[in-house]
PAKOLVEX-337272 format. One line per field, with one value per residue (C-alpha): x, y, z. Coordinates in nm, 4 decimals, m for minus. Layout:
N
px	[X; ...]
py	[Y; ...]
pz	[Z; ...]
END
This chain:
83
px	[2.6185; 2.9352; 3.0188; 2.9126; 2.5724; 2.5248; 2.6186; 2.3829; 2.1034; 2.1644; 2.1708; 1.8480; 1.6699; 1.7876; 1.6641; 1.3365; 1.2566; 1.2624; 1.0298; 0.8019; 0.7887; 0.7007; 0.4617; 0.2609; 0.1336; 0.0545; m0.1254; m0.3261; m0.4181; m0.5429; m0.7580; m0.8830; m0.9587; m1.1616; m1.3579; m1.4085; m1.5476; m1.7872; m1.9088; m1.8730; m1.6498; m1.3434; m1.0730; m1.1278; m1.0471; m0.7716; m0.5880; m0.6543; m0.5411; m0.2363; m0.1301; m0.1985; 0.0128; 0.2980; 0.3090; 0.2678; 0.5701; 0.7697; 0.6809; 0.7744; 1.1115; 1.1790; 1.0993; 1.2971; 1.5941; 1.5818; 1.5513; 1.8574; 2.0546; 1.9607; 2.0638; 2.3965; 2.4671; 2.3879; 2.6241; 2.8971; 2.8521; 2.8695; 3.1920; 3.3447; 3.2409; 3.4122; 3.7459]
py	[1.2311; 1.1436; 1.2443; 0.9092; 0.9242; 1.2816; 1.1963; 0.8956; 1.1145; 1.3746; 1.1068; 0.9589; 1.2943; 1.3667; 1.0324; 1.0637; 1.3753; 1.1764; 0.9128; 1.1782; 1.3496; 1.0291; 0.8687; 1.1722; 1.2256; 0.8566; 0.8281; 1.1466; 1.0394; 0.7036; 0.8839; 1.1102; 0.8096; 0.6537; 0.9786; 1.0115; 0.6587; 0.7237; 1.0535; 0.9691; 1.2690; 1.0961; 1.2495; 1.5738; 1.4665; 1.2330; 1.5089; 1.7715; 1.5623; 1.4298; 1.7895; 1.8861; 1.5956; 1.6724; 2.0468; 1.9898; 1.7599; 2.0147; 2.2877; 2.0637; 1.9764; 2.3433; 2.4661; 2.1829; 2.2703; 2.6412; 2.5581; 2.3346; 2.6010; 2.8663; 2.6343; 2.5547; 2.9235; 3.0064; 2.7316; 2.8617; 3.2161; 3.0822; 2.8953; 3.2092; 3.4158; 3.1638; 3.2112]
pz	[1.6197; 1.4318; 1.0730; 0.9230; 1.0895; 0.9777; 0.6164; 0.6150; 0.7451; 0.4735; 0.2010; 0.3331; 0.3306; m0.0230; m0.1560; 0.0345; m0.1679; m0.4904; m0.3533; m0.2144; m0.5513; m0.7341; m0.4888; m0.3823; m0.7365; m0.7755; m0.4427; m0.4985; m0.8529; m0.7242; m0.4691; m0.7485; m0.9681; m0.6875; m0.6407; m1.0179; m1.0422; m0.7549; m0.9041; m1.2745; m1.3407; m1.4903; m1.5284; m1.3350; m0.9808; m1.1010; m1.2863; m1.0213; m0.7271; m0.9167; m0.9858; m0.6245; m0.4985; m0.7352; m0.6679; m0.2958; m0.2992; m0.5013; m0.2507; 0.0421; m0.1136; m0.1931; 0.1592; 0.3173; 0.0944; 0.1794; 0.5505; 0.5305; 0.3411; 0.5975; 0.8805; 0.7142; 0.6537; 1.0166; 1.1317; 0.9007; 1.0365; 1.3923; 1.3137; 1.1596; 1.4618; 1.6918; 1.5136]
END
């Protein structure tokens, strides 16, 4: 993989996090709204599932970020050890 491909891949993953953050809450809230309409419990499932979707996306972005940082640090240590 050349440097341009690697940079494109990194940019894609960074922008995907923003979409994931926005759309997961929306999708989960729509599912919650559907459940609320079926059960007559508006807004409990809508609010609960929207929060679950949002915080789940935040957790996913956080863990992906820390994994990438750990990988980059390990690569930097390996490069320094090779010198």
